[in-house]
C-alpha positions, 0 to 999 in steps of 0.5 A: 383851290389853286391860283391858276384855277381861279384865274381860269374861272375869272378869265372864263367869266370875263369871256362869257360876259364878252360873248353875252354883251358884246364888248367890255365897254357896255356901260356908258361912262357917268363921269364927265371929264372937262378940257381944263382937267385934261390940260392940267393932268397933261401938264403935270405929267409932262412936267413930271417926265420931261422936268428931270430929263431936261435937268439931266441934259443941261448938266450932262457936260458938267458930268462929262468934265468931272472925271472921278 
């Protein structure tokens, strides 16, 4: 059985599930996400992305003056 055949069968099963149940989000989530957890995750993600960017932007003048 080829990979494309398996992918087609999987997509067909997903499509039939959506048609049968009305949507993919059929089950109600049993996990509660608290505000503190959300704030912590957003802070870590922001520092991960913006930290290195800020460091590079503060050093950009040094990079411009150092030629070669």
